[in-house]
Backbone bond lengths (Angstrom), bond angles and torsions (degrees), N, CA, C in turn:
res aa  C-N    CA-C-N  psi(-1)  N-CA   C-N-CA  omega(-1)  CA-C   N-CA-C  phi
1 M - - - 1.451 - - 1.558 107.80 -
2 T 1.308 113.05 143.52 1.443 119.74 177.38 1.518 112.02 -69.20
3 K 1.316 117.69 168.97 1.515 120.73 -178.35 1.486 108.41 -60.38
4 E 1.363 120.83 -40.21 1.459 122.84 178.24 1.535 106.19 -96.97
5 L 1.394 113.26 146.30 1.463 113.51 173.93 1.435 110.57 -86.96
6 R 1.346 112.31 121.39 1.477 119.11 -176.45 1.488 111.47 -84.76
7 I 1.306 121.71 121.02 1.388 129.01 -170.43 1.435 116.09 -122.46
8 G 1.394 119.79 130.26 1.423 122.60 174.08 1.478 109.25 -104.50
9 V 1.320 116.24 147.57 1.537 120.98 178.27 1.528 106.60 -111.67
10 V 1.298 115.10 122.86 1.494 121.48 -179.15 1.436 105.63 -105.70
11 G 1.342 119.41 111.10 1.469 124.75 -179.41 1.502 113.86 103.41
12 L 1.257 117.47 117.03 1.476 123.52 -173.69 1.453 110.15 -113.77
13 G 1.379 119.43 41.30 1.480 121.55 176.95 1.448 112.62 -78.60
14 V 1.410 115.11 -160.74 1.465 121.96 -166.08 1.604 111.38 -62.02
15 I 1.301 117.96 -24.33 1.485 121.21 -171.81 1.578 105.87 -90.47
16 S 1.258 117.16 -22.11 1.539 119.17 -170.81 1.542 114.08 -59.55
17 K 1.285 114.87 -28.10 1.457 116.72 178.90 1.511 115.92 -60.16
18 F 1.340 115.73 -35.57 1.427 122.44 -179.54 1.570 111.31 -69.86
19 Y 1.372 115.16 -37.27 1.442 120.13 173.94 1.548 108.79 -64.55
20 L 1.320 117.49 -50.23 1.424 121.28 -175.30 1.470 114.96 -64.28
21 A 1.317 117.73 -34.57 1.488 120.97 174.63 1.546 111.24 -71.36
22 A 1.342 118.59 -25.62 1.418 123.74 -179.45 1.548 113.30 -65.95
23 F 1.352 116.56 -29.47 1.402 122.68 -176.93 1.550 112.74 -57.68
24 D 1.360 113.43 -32.38 1.510 117.98 177.49 1.523 113.92 -70.89
25 K 1.314 116.68 -16.37 1.428 118.54 -173.89 1.594 115.35 -115.70
26 V 1.357 114.65 1.99 1.424 119.94 -178.10 1.588 106.21 -112.09
27 P 1.281 117.54 111.39 1.491 120.06 177.57 1.559 108.47 -65.75
28 G 1.325 116.61 138.96 1.449 117.13 174.85 1.521 116.03 90.00
29 A 1.391 115.05 -4.05 1.394 120.72 -179.39 1.597 107.64 -107.70
30 R 1.303 125.14 128.84 1.482 122.47 171.84 1.514 108.85 -133.67
31 L 1.289 113.82 131.49 1.486 124.65 175.06 1.576 108.36 -74.35
32 T 1.279 113.74 117.57 1.469 117.75 -175.98 1.550 110.33 -116.05
33 A 1.308 116.12 -20.17 1.532 116.46 -174.34 1.574 105.75 -154.33
34 V 1.378 113.85 152.16 1.406 119.71 168.23 1.518 109.83 -138.11
35 C 1.324 116.19 156.65 1.450 118.99 -172.26 1.596 107.59 -142.88
36 D 1.311 116.48 135.92 1.444 118.39 177.92 1.560 104.40 -162.08
37 L 1.297 116.03 156.72 1.468 120.46 177.81 1.464 110.12 -76.96
38 R 1.309 122.28 -20.42 1.451 124.23 -174.00 1.546 111.47 -98.22
39 E 1.376 112.73 126.81 1.464 120.09 -179.23 1.508 109.23 -60.83
40 D 1.333 120.39 -39.62 1.474 125.42 -174.37 1.517 109.49 -68.69
41 A 1.320 119.67 -29.00 1.470 123.58 174.31 1.521 110.92 -67.81
42 L 1.258 118.92 -35.55 1.476 125.81 -178.31 1.454 114.56 -78.76
43 R 1.367 115.59 -32.66 1.440 121.19 -171.44 1.551 115.61 -46.94
44 P 1.295 118.60 -42.68 1.498 119.49 -176.89 1.581 112.48 -62.47
45 Y 1.300 115.60 -14.95 1.488 115.34 -177.77 1.535 114.40 -100.28
46 E 1.344 113.38 -1.31 1.467 118.05 175.77 1.470 110.20 -64.86
47 G 1.308 116.70 130.64 1.444 125.12 172.70 1.614 110.58 80.20
48 T 1.352 116.10 11.56 1.432 119.92 -179.03 1.539 111.23 -93.60
49 G 1.300 118.14 -17.73 1.420 120.35 -175.56 1.630 108.38 102.16
50 I 1.274 112.81 -10.80 1.540 120.18 176.43 1.534 107.79 -88.21
51 A 1.364 118.24 121.12 1.432 117.92 -174.62 1.577 106.28 -73.39
52 T 1.349 114.37 151.74 1.479 122.71 -179.93 1.490 112.21 -121.28
53 F 1.261 118.47 141.41 1.537 126.01 -173.46 1.539 106.57 -140.75
54 R 1.271 114.33 151.97 1.459 121.71 175.69 1.584 107.76 -110.60
55 D 1.387 115.62 -6.93 1.501 117.30 -177.08 1.485 104.97 -139.04
56 H 1.287 115.84 126.91 1.491 121.26 -177.66 1.520 113.83 -59.67
57 R 1.303 115.71 -27.99 1.467 120.01 -179.05 1.493 110.38 -73.10
58 A 1.364 117.41 -30.33 1.468 119.91 177.06 1.556 106.33 -74.54
59 L 1.296 121.12 -37.39 1.385 123.01 173.04 1.505 113.02 -57.32
60 L 1.268 118.30 -43.17 1.453 119.93 -178.72 1.516 112.62 -72.73
61 R 1.348 115.16 -30.91 1.501 116.92 178.32 1.571 111.47 -78.22
62 H 1.325 116.93 -36.54 1.440 119.32 -168.18 1.552 112.05 -117.90
63 G 1.245 117.23 -17.68 1.490 120.67 -176.28 1.461 113.06 -70.81
64 D 1.370 120.02 147.10 1.382 126.92 -179.38 1.452 108.12 -86.58
65 V 1.344 119.95 67.14 1.467 123.59 -175.60 1.506 117.45 -131.11
66 D 1.377 115.46 142.80 1.446 120.76 175.87 1.523 108.88 -94.16
67 A 1.404 115.84 -25.13 1.443 119.55 -172.35 1.461 106.44 -154.16
68 I 1.422 116.91 167.08 1.448 118.46 -178.84 1.524 107.11 -137.95
69 V 1.353 114.36 153.93 1.448 122.17 166.73 1.512 108.30 -106.89
70 V 1.381 115.05 126.34 1.434 119.91 -177.29 1.531 109.88 -103.23
71 N 1.438 115.66 115.83 1.410 121.46 -173.90 1.514 108.97 -131.01
72 V 1.316 118.47 44.07 1.437 126.55 -179.46 1.517 110.56 -98.15
73 P 1.356 119.66 166.10 1.541 117.29 172.98 1.492 115.17 -48.72
74 N 1.356 112.11 151.23 1.456 117.27 -171.37 1.568 114.29 -53.40
75 D 1.371 114.10 -37.34 1.435 119.68 -171.59 1.591 111.11 -68.86
76 V 1.294 114.58 -19.01 1.464 122.67 -177.29 1.617 110.99 -95.01
77 H 1.277 118.11 -14.69 1.424 124.03 179.86 1.515 113.11 -44.37
78 G 1.337 114.88 -54.02 1.468 118.63 -175.14 1.555 114.07 -60.90
79 E 1.287 114.29 -44.34 1.477 118.85 -179.00 1.532 112.57 -59.42
80 V 1.436 112.65 -51.45 1.565 118.03 -179.24 1.495 110.06 -63.10
81 V 1.336 117.69 -46.90 1.413 120.42 -176.05 1.576 110.79 -61.16
82 R 1.378 115.89 -43.76 1.464 118.22 177.83 1.514 112.52 -63.00
83 D 1.296 119.98 -45.44 1.442 118.88 176.48 1.487 114.49 -59.40
84 A 1.355 115.48 -41.24 1.446 118.91 179.27 1.558 113.17 -64.07
85 V 1.318 116.65 -43.12 1.485 119.62 178.35 1.547 110.99 -65.89
86 L 1.312 115.52 -40.68 1.472 117.56 178.93 1.506 111.42 -67.99
87 A 1.343 115.16 -22.06 1.480 119.54 173.12 1.522 115.64 -85.77
88 G 1.371 114.71 4.48 1.443 119.31 -175.76 1.465 122.24 76.08
89 R 1.336 116.63 22.22 1.470 122.07 -176.40 1.597 104.91 -107.42
90 S 1.320 112.80 135.19 1.452 120.00 165.99 1.550 113.34 -67.27
91 V 1.282 121.73 155.53 1.385 123.36 -165.83 1.524 111.44 -138.55
92 C 1.319 120.24 132.04 1.359 128.42 166.19 1.541 104.84 -112.16
93 V 1.406 118.31 118.74 1.393 122.35 -173.36 1.566 107.51 -122.66
94 E 1.381 113.97 136.73 1.422 117.49 173.59 1.536 110.72 -61.22
95 K 1.306 115.60 150.83 1.471 118.18 -178.43 1.626 104.85 -71.80
96 P 1.350 112.58 147.43 1.398 131.55 -4.43 1.490 112.74 -80.99
97 L 1.356 116.50 164.95 1.400 118.92 178.95 1.544 110.57 -53.38
98 T 1.248 116.40 -47.40 1.519 126.38 169.62 1.488 108.67 -160.00
99 I 1.263 119.53 -179.20 1.469 119.51 -176.58 1.523 111.04 -101.26
100 D 1.307 116.85 -2.05 1.445 119.50 -177.77 1.485 110.27 -122.48
101 L 1.386 118.94 122.86 1.419 122.85 -173.59 1.529 112.96 -60.08
102 D 1.265 118.12 -44.31 1.473 117.26 -176.87 1.516 109.44 -65.64
103 E 1.235 118.01 -36.36 1.478 123.02 179.79 1.518 106.51 -64.22
104 G 1.386 118.24 -43.12 1.396 123.82 -175.95 1.588 109.33 -60.96
105 R 1.299 113.83 -40.45 1.495 120.04 178.99 1.581 108.94 -64.11
106 E 1.390 112.41 -41.40 1.448 115.08 -176.73 1.547 110.36 -67.25
107 L 1.279 118.08 -37.49 1.469 123.19 -179.88 1.524 111.35 -65.05
108 V 1.388 115.57 -42.34 1.439 119.00 172.35 1.506 117.36 -58.56
109 R 1.326 111.90 -39.99 1.516 120.99 178.46 1.505 108.69 -64.92
110 L 1.338 119.48 -47.04 1.504 125.71 -174.14 1.571 103.96 -65.68
111 A 1.261 122.10 -43.97 1.440 120.57 -175.37 1.553 110.28 -72.33
112 A 1.335 118.86 -32.88 1.476 121.44 176.13 1.512 110.61 -68.72
113 E 1.341 119.17 -36.90 1.415 123.17 178.29 1.550 111.99 -62.03
114 R 1.329 114.31 -34.57 1.444 120.70 -177.32 1.506 116.52 -97.02
115 R 1.406 110.40 -1.47 1.545 119.47 179.23 1.448 107.89 59.32
116 L 1.383 115.56 49.84 1.541 118.09 -179.90 1.477 105.85 -112.40
117 T 1.350 117.26 154.75 1.428 118.34 174.55 1.523 109.00 -84.47
118 L 1.395 113.20 134.64 1.550 120.03 177.98 1.487 101.90 -129.23
119 L 1.331 119.45 95.35 1.449 130.15 -178.33 1.523 110.08 -98.98
120 T 1.285 121.42 119.70 1.438 123.88 166.59 1.470 109.25 -87.16
121 A 1.357 115.64 133.11 1.502 119.54 -173.48 1.487 112.12 -89.70
122 F 1.396 111.99 101.60 1.466 117.42 172.73 1.490 108.11 -103.33
123 H 1.324 119.29 96.53 1.460 122.14 -167.52 1.494 112.62 -68.28
124 R 1.352 118.23 -23.58 1.482 117.44 -175.09 1.589 112.72 -73.12
125 R 1.277 117.22 -18.64 1.452 116.11 177.73 1.512 108.93 -74.86
126 Y 1.285 124.45 -3.76 1.426 126.15 178.16 1.566 107.50 -108.78
127 N 1.363 118.02 1.38 1.404 120.94 -177.74 1.594 111.89 -63.94
128 D 1.314 115.98 131.31 1.421 121.21 -177.13 1.562 113.55 -54.23
129 N 1.281 116.91 -45.99 1.442 119.70 -177.47 1.520 113.35 -72.43
130 V 1.312 118.03 -37.50 1.467 120.81 170.16 1.497 112.72 -61.55
131 L 1.279 120.15 -41.51 1.448 123.66 -178.86 1.630 109.55 -65.91
132 T 1.344 111.29 -40.04 1.476 118.10 178.54 1.524 111.04 -60.85
133 L 1.350 112.87 -44.42 1.457 118.52 178.07 1.513 113.03 -58.91
134 R 1.281 115.32 -43.08 1.486 120.06 178.39 1.554 112.49 -62.95
135 R 1.313 114.13 -37.78 1.450 114.96 -179.27 1.528 111.07 -75.55
136 R 1.280 120.19 -22.83 1.473 125.45 -179.49 1.578 111.41 -84.61
137 L 1.255 118.28 -11.77 1.477 118.46 179.19 1.564 108.64 -63.46
138 P 1.346 114.15 126.73 1.425 117.07 -178.41 1.540 113.26 -67.32
139 V 1.369 114.85 142.26 1.454 119.57 -178.08 1.541 107.06 -73.98
140 G 1.318 115.08 136.37 1.450 119.44 175.44 1.436 118.38 89.35
141 V 1.434 116.52 -0.24 1.469 118.93 -178.51 1.486 103.76 -113.82
142 A 1.320 113.26 126.22 1.504 119.57 -170.30 1.532 103.84 -79.03
143 I 1.448 113.02 150.86 1.416 122.58 170.60 1.529 112.09 -80.30
144 D 1.338 115.99 129.22 1.440 120.89 -171.65 1.656 105.78 -93.18
145 S 1.333 115.74 -36.23 1.460 115.36 179.79 1.524 106.12 -167.48
146 V 1.314 117.14 160.94 1.510 124.74 179.79 1.533 107.11 -132.87
147 T 1.329 116.30 136.16 1.497 122.62 173.74 1.504 107.05 -128.58
148 V 1.349 112.45 127.30 1.552 118.19 171.85 1.527 109.87 -119.87
149 R 1.344 111.50 128.31 1.427 116.40 176.68 1.519 109.90 -112.45
150 Y 1.344 112.82 135.43 1.464 117.02 -178.21 1.502 109.42 -137.65
151 N 1.369 113.83 91.20 1.491 117.05 -165.34 1.577 104.74 -126.22
152 E 1.398 113.50 131.45 1.399 121.95 176.59 1.517 108.86 -158.58
153 R 1.351 114.12 169.65 1.448 118.45 171.04 1.492 107.38 -102.23
154 I 1.366 118.21 108.38 1.393 127.32 -160.49 1.532 107.43 -61.55
155 E 1.327 118.65 -32.58 1.486 120.64 -176.78 1.527 112.08 -65.37
156 E 1.236 114.41 -18.93 1.515 118.60 -179.05 1.558 111.43 -83.19
157 H 1.302 115.45 -11.49 1.452 125.36 -173.94 1.548 116.68 -105.74
158 V 1.303 115.87 -25.90 1.424 119.06 -168.48 1.506 113.12 -75.55
159 G 1.347 120.14 -31.36 1.381 120.36 -174.54 1.474 113.89 57.53
160 R 1.273 120.75 -133.46 1.470 125.24 -177.07 1.587 110.56 -78.10
161 D 1.403 115.52 -11.80 1.449 118.67 -175.67 1.534 107.86 -89.18
162 G 1.356 116.89 77.83 1.372 123.76 -179.02 1.540 112.98 -75.16
163 W 1.256 121.92 -4.91 1.471 126.83 175.01 1.607 109.93 -60.83
164 Y 1.344 114.52 -28.15 1.493 114.70 -179.43 1.580 111.19 -54.03
165 L 1.322 120.12 -31.30 1.366 123.66 -176.64 1.516 116.42 -89.43
166 D 1.377 115.57 1.86 1.454 123.53 174.49 1.494 110.18 -97.28
167 P 1.332 123.19 104.30 1.430 123.89 -178.28 1.526 113.44 -48.93
168 A 1.278 116.45 -39.53 1.481 122.70 -177.11 1.554 108.92 -63.97
169 R 1.217 119.62 -36.03 1.462 121.63 -177.62 1.606 110.89 -93.38
170 C 1.250 114.09 -33.71 1.467 116.74 177.94 1.500 111.89 -74.64
171 G 1.300 117.62 -31.09 1.462 121.04 -172.17 1.583 109.55 100.26
172 G 1.270 117.82 2.42 1.427 124.34 -174.80 1.512 110.18 142.55
173 G 1.282 115.69 -141.58 1.515 119.61 177.94 1.423 111.69 -124.78
174 C 1.325 119.54 -122.59 1.459 123.77 -172.97 1.581 111.02 -67.63
175 I 1.300 119.73 -31.19 1.436 117.98 177.17 1.589 111.00 -69.61
176 A 1.364 113.59 -40.35 1.429 113.86 -175.12 1.556 111.10 -75.09
177 D 1.285 117.61 -28.33 1.454 116.42 -175.47 1.503 115.95 -100.13
178 N 1.331 116.24 -53.16 1.467 120.98 177.76 1.546 110.26 -82.73
179 G 1.325 119.30 -25.60 1.410 123.75 -178.91 1.586 111.66 -50.25
180 P 1.341 118.10 -50.10 1.416 120.49 -174.28 1.537 112.90 -58.44
181 N 1.383 114.61 -41.62 1.448 115.11 177.28 1.525 114.53 -65.91
182 A 1.334 115.54 -39.42 1.462 118.83 179.15 1.567 112.31 -71.83
183 F 1.355 115.26 -35.59 1.497 115.82 177.39 1.539 110.99 -69.90
184 D 1.308 118.78 -30.85 1.379 123.51 -179.85 1.585 112.48 -68.76
185 V 1.346 112.18 -35.76 1.521 116.40 177.35 1.556 105.92 -68.30
186 V 1.319 119.19 -42.44 1.516 117.27 175.45 1.502 110.40 -56.94
187 R 1.337 118.24 -45.75 1.512 122.29 -178.21 1.562 113.21 -63.28
188 L 1.373 112.46 -25.68 1.453 119.60 179.88 1.623 110.44 -68.55
189 F 1.331 114.91 -25.57 1.392 122.53 178.94 1.513 115.50 -101.85
190 L 1.332 114.57 -31.45 1.493 116.36 -175.53 1.542 113.85 -119.38
191 G 1.291 118.08 -4.21 1.550 115.75 -174.36 1.508 109.58 80.46
192 D 1.272 114.36 -159.49 1.425 121.49 -176.08 1.486 111.36 -63.68
193 V 1.329 121.17 139.82 1.456 129.32 -175.02 1.499 107.31 -136.69
194 S 1.339 114.10 161.11 1.507 122.62 179.15 1.554 105.38 -128.08
195 V 1.330 114.88 153.34 1.466 122.92 176.06 1.511 112.40 -79.59
196 E 1.345 118.11 128.54 1.401 121.25 173.39 1.586 113.83 -100.83
197 K 1.316 113.20 -38.27 1.498 117.78 -174.80 1.589 108.48 -155.68
198 S 1.275 115.15 148.39 1.442 121.12 -179.14 1.531 111.29 -142.32
199 E 1.287 117.46 112.92 1.488 122.15 174.27 1.452 110.20 -106.23
200 V 1.382 116.32 128.65 1.456 120.83 -167.93 1.516 108.58 -130.68
201 V 1.361 114.65 141.16 1.487 119.36 173.39 1.541 106.69 -118.35
202 R 1.378 114.22 123.61 1.446 118.51 -177.84 1.602 109.58 -111.74
203 D 1.299 116.01 152.00 1.408 120.82 177.73 1.600 111.28 -81.68
204 D 1.255 115.45 -175.41 1.479 120.28 -177.83 1.543 112.48 -65.45
205 H 1.311 117.87 -17.39 1.435 121.26 179.71 1.524 114.10 -100.24
206 G 1.409 113.92 8.10 1.510 121.53 177.06 1.543 114.67 81.35
207 L 1.331 116.11 13.66 1.505 122.85 -177.68 1.497 103.83 -88.97
208 D 1.339 118.58 128.11 1.435 125.03 177.40 1.556 105.19 -72.44
209 R 1.310 119.52 114.33 1.427 127.00 -179.83 1.555 112.22 -100.44
210 Q 1.277 118.26 -29.63 1.399 127.23 178.51 1.455 114.37 -136.23
211 A 1.349 118.80 145.33 1.501 123.40 176.79 1.458 112.36 -158.78
212 T 1.324 113.24 148.25 1.418 123.65 169.48 1.523 111.23 -125.33
213 V 1.320 115.19 115.17 1.413 120.02 -173.61 1.505 109.24 -114.05
214 L 1.242 120.68 123.50 1.518 129.07 179.09 1.410 108.36 -95.95
215 L 1.314 118.18 126.00 1.534 126.22 -176.37 1.577 108.35 -123.59
216 R 1.269 118.51 164.81 1.336 125.44 177.11 1.575 111.22 -148.39
217 S 1.355 117.72 132.51 1.417 123.14 -177.96 1.498 111.67 -77.91
218 A 1.305 114.49 166.89 1.453 119.88 -178.58 1.591 111.41 -60.09
219 A 1.369 114.99 -29.02 1.432 124.20 177.05 1.526 113.80 -84.94
220 G 1.304 114.71 -0.30 1.463 117.86 177.61 1.449 118.34 91.66
221 V 1.365 116.03 7.09 1.547 120.20 -178.78 1.587 108.29 -80.76
222 P 1.267 118.27 128.47 1.534 122.86 -177.65 1.488 108.19 -79.97
223 A 1.296 114.72 151.39 1.488 122.80 170.40 1.530 109.75 -144.86
224 K 1.301 115.53 152.24 1.474 124.25 178.99 1.469 111.95 -128.79
225 V 1.324 116.14 128.47 1.438 122.75 175.69 1.542 110.37 -110.06
226 E 1.308 116.44 122.26 1.499 118.40 178.66 1.469 107.90 -110.69
227 L 1.339 116.22 125.01 1.459 119.47 -178.72 1.589 107.58 -124.15
228 D 1.355 112.61 141.90 1.387 121.36 178.23 1.483 114.65 -147.40
229 W 1.258 116.63 122.26 1.546 122.35 177.50 1.477 111.83 -102.59
230 S 1.300 117.66 5.39 1.514 125.05 177.80 1.514 113.47 -122.09
231 Y 1.280 116.53 21.46 1.463 121.54 -177.74 1.492 111.95 -64.19
232 P 1.318 118.53 122.69 1.518 121.12 -164.41 1.557 112.17 -80.24
233 N 1.272 123.71 -18.20 1.422 126.07 -169.05 1.495 112.38 -121.51
234 G 1.385 119.59 76.47 1.505 119.00 179.73 1.413 112.68 65.33
235 E 1.379 118.55 -131.36 1.420 124.07 -177.87 1.441 111.48 -133.04
236 L 1.369 116.28 152.99 1.461 123.53 172.75 1.524 102.67 -139.00
237 K 1.368 115.90 115.94 1.458 121.37 179.01 1.529 106.87 -141.09
238 D 1.322 114.30 112.67 1.442 117.61 -175.85 1.522 111.13 -156.87
239 V 1.376 113.98 169.82 1.502 118.34 178.78 1.557 102.79 -138.37
240 E 1.393 110.69 137.49 1.406 117.96 178.72 1.515 106.74 -125.12
241 V 1.378 112.89 134.79 1.456 116.99 -179.64 1.550 107.42 -123.47
242 R 1.287 115.25 123.92 1.458 124.94 176.14 1.465 108.74 -98.50
243 L 1.359 117.85 130.26 1.461 125.25 -173.48 1.546 105.96 -101.24
244 A 1.349 114.62 164.15 1.461 120.58 -179.83 1.492 114.29 -65.10
245 D 1.355 113.76 -25.79 1.496 117.28 -178.89 1.484 112.41 -85.79
246 G 1.352 119.66 8.37 1.458 126.02 -179.04 1.489 119.12 88.85
247 T 1.351 112.83 -1.94 1.518 119.31 178.02 1.452 110.89 -71.99
248 V 1.419 119.78 133.69 1.439 121.48 172.85 1.520 107.89 -110.67
249 M 1.321 118.86 133.02 1.434 125.06 178.01 1.478 107.42 -128.60
250 R 1.359 113.16 145.77 1.509 117.36 -170.25 1.554 106.62 -146.60
251 A 1.377 108.81 146.30 1.540 117.17 177.56 1.486 105.97 -127.85
252 D 1.364 115.34 123.37 1.456 120.48 169.29 1.438 111.37 -87.01
253 M 1.331 119.09 113.50 1.482 125.69 -173.15 1.487 107.67 -62.98
254 L 1.326 122.50 -27.58 1.419 123.08 -175.19 1.531 111.26 -99.09
255 G 1.320 118.00 -4.99 1.499 120.77 -178.37 1.521 114.60 -57.36
256 G 1.315 118.23 128.92 1.388 124.96 -179.67 1.484 115.85 83.39
257 H 1.358 113.61 4.41 1.489 119.85 -178.49 1.556 108.36 -124.28
258 S 1.368 116.16 85.51 1.439 116.55 -169.60 1.523 112.48 -79.28
259 E 1.376 116.19 -21.65 1.434 121.78 -179.52 1.606 108.12 -68.30
260 F 1.342 115.26 142.54 1.438 119.93 176.77 1.603 107.68 -58.55
261 K 1.308 111.99 122.74 1.534 119.60 -175.74 1.529 110.74 63.29
262 G 1.286 115.20 21.43 1.538 113.96 -175.93 1.469 112.92 -64.95
263 S 1.364 121.65 -28.83 1.475 121.92 179.42 1.544 111.08 -61.59
264 L 1.319 116.91 -21.95 1.442 117.47 -165.86 1.625 105.41 -74.08
265 W 1.247 117.47 -26.52 1.464 117.84 -179.84 1.456 110.75 -52.66
266 H 1.276 122.12 -55.69 1.437 121.57 -173.39 1.614 108.52 -79.80
267 E 1.342 116.55 -29.29 1.496 115.48 178.65 1.528 113.42 -62.77
268 Y 1.391 116.57 -36.64 1.356 119.28 -177.83 1.489 111.34 -77.57
269 V 1.299 121.13 -23.83 1.451 123.70 166.68 1.521 111.14 -57.29
270 G 1.361 112.02 -45.82 1.512 117.66 177.42 1.456 111.71 -60.40
271 I 1.306 121.52 -41.39 1.456 126.76 -177.97 1.557 108.31 -64.85
272 L 1.346 117.29 -51.24 1.471 119.28 -179.45 1.497 110.31 -64.60
273 D 1.256 120.37 -37.27 1.510 118.63 -177.83 1.450 111.46 -70.31
274 E 1.366 119.93 -39.98 1.398 123.20 175.18 1.465 114.33 -62.26
275 F 1.368 117.93 -35.57 1.390 124.23 -177.88 1.524 109.00 -68.07
276 V 1.277 115.95 -45.45 1.485 120.43 176.06 1.484 113.14 -57.44
277 Q 1.392 116.30 -45.06 1.500 119.59 176.62 1.469 116.15 -63.90
278 L 1.310 114.41 -36.83 1.522 120.62 -179.56 1.531 106.83 -70.41
279 V 1.202 121.01 -44.35 1.525 122.07 179.45 1.488 108.30 -61.43
280 R 1.353 120.76 -50.54 1.433 122.43 -172.36 1.649 105.64 -67.24
281 A 1.335 117.23 -27.21 1.461 117.28 -178.12 1.550 112.18 -87.02
282 G 1.416 112.72 -10.22 1.524 117.08 -178.97 1.549 111.74 71.93
283 E 1.446 115.58 30.41 1.491 119.92 -179.61 1.529 108.10 -93.95
284 S 1.278 113.91 147.99 1.513 120.20 -179.17 1.476 111.85 -72.87
285 A 1.421 118.75 -65.19 1.419 126.26 -178.24 1.513 114.85 70.06
286 S 1.369 115.25 19.44 1.468 119.72 -174.45 1.555 115.98 -83.77
287 H 1.390 112.49 -15.53 1.477 116.03 -173.58 1.541 113.00 -60.16
288 G 1.301 116.02 -44.70 1.502 118.74 -174.71 1.501 109.76 -61.47
289 G 1.313 120.83 -41.23 1.466 122.56 -173.67 1.493 108.65 -67.43
290 L 1.403 119.53 -40.24 1.382 124.18 177.07 1.519 114.52 -69.50
291 A 1.369 115.99 -36.96 1.450 121.75 177.98 1.545 111.40 -62.55
292 A 1.364 115.83 -42.28 1.440 120.27 -179.88 1.554 109.78 -63.89
293 L 1.335 116.47 -45.85 1.439 124.88 179.92 1.545 108.43 -57.49
294 E 1.291 118.10 -45.11 1.416 120.18 -178.28 1.639 111.90 -66.87
295 L 1.224 112.02 -30.63 1.556 117.29 173.42 1.469 110.86 -71.91
296 V 1.308 119.74 -37.73 1.431 118.65 177.32 1.608 107.15 -66.07
297 H 1.265 117.57 -46.64 1.495 120.94 -178.93 1.554 106.64 -58.27
298 A 1.313 116.31 -45.72 1.475 116.64 -177.59 1.514 114.29 -68.08
299 A 1.382 118.26 -28.42 1.430 120.45 -178.47 1.570 108.33 -71.72
300 Y 1.306 117.52 -37.80 1.467 120.57 179.18 1.504 105.14 -71.31
301 A 1.344 122.06 -44.35 1.453 122.14 179.76 1.565 112.35 -57.71
302 A 1.401 116.65 -40.97 1.421 120.97 174.32 1.495 111.70 -55.92
303 E 1.269 115.42 -50.24 1.500 123.15 178.76 1.530 106.89 -53.59
304 R 1.256 122.74 -53.10 1.416 123.52 -179.62 1.480 113.24 -60.48
305 R 1.325 118.68 -40.81 1.472 120.43 178.44 1.541 112.04 -63.97
306 I 1.381 116.67 -40.72 1.453 117.58 176.67 1.549 112.64 -63.98
307 A 1.364 115.86 -38.83 1.420 120.01 177.08 1.562 113.28 -63.55
308 A 1.325 115.28 -38.58 1.400 120.66 178.07 1.543 113.51 -66.45
309 E 1.371 115.29 -32.25 1.459 119.29 -174.42 1.544 110.71 -80.30
310 T 1.432 112.31 -17.84 1.479 112.98 179.71 1.508 114.47 -96.38
311 V 1.326 115.31 -1.99 1.485 119.22 176.84 1.564 110.67 -72.24
């Protein structure tokens, strides 16, 4: 491997700008290639020394890359990740790892066999306010419960990426797409958790727009995740931790970031920096991505189970 980690970005959708900006702030990471189906998305890179491709397989064959960032629609994650791993490249993939649980397990196995890093990008675990909350938790005081709220109006966030609103391409709705970030924040505080109950509100097209998912840690600590894709007043994204001594501590994920999606600038620096460190250390990091995918699968299964019991 060269001194710098040469990275290609596959997919130049609405989130890609945060990855691309992060390269200027992460030592040891160099953008060497980009890939997108749209010629207009690639045009700004012509003549810059950054290779451009319209097919990720061509990038993997001919691109000067040690690793790739996968930022394509959810339903294509599995295909691109598999091709990259089989080509011997480490991968940082936008959440979710894939939309199919069995495929996710296969991808983790393939990466482990080849000793490659497979990092799913949960940007909220790098959020400054969330990290400050973790540091402020008193030593020796048990956590009594955790609540994560992840509320937004999804139409304000998708931009040109309309696939978010197609359950077949997204993998579902708010549970499939926002759920992984929220579940990962819970895991940041409690470790591995399991789904106990899932209440879901769907629109006329069958898309899950709201959900409340109840979780429990291996130690028995309860957690609640509230998801809303129809939130009427901007965004509300926070985490509340109740301690055994009655103390309540909270982190506003958007606090101090007045720009729309403003917190993502520093969060994606955190993702890219950790990815570089993991690749250089030869660490896998695949457990978190698979754990979140299993929770998404379990949340939908719990919804179906409750529906069957009420028939």
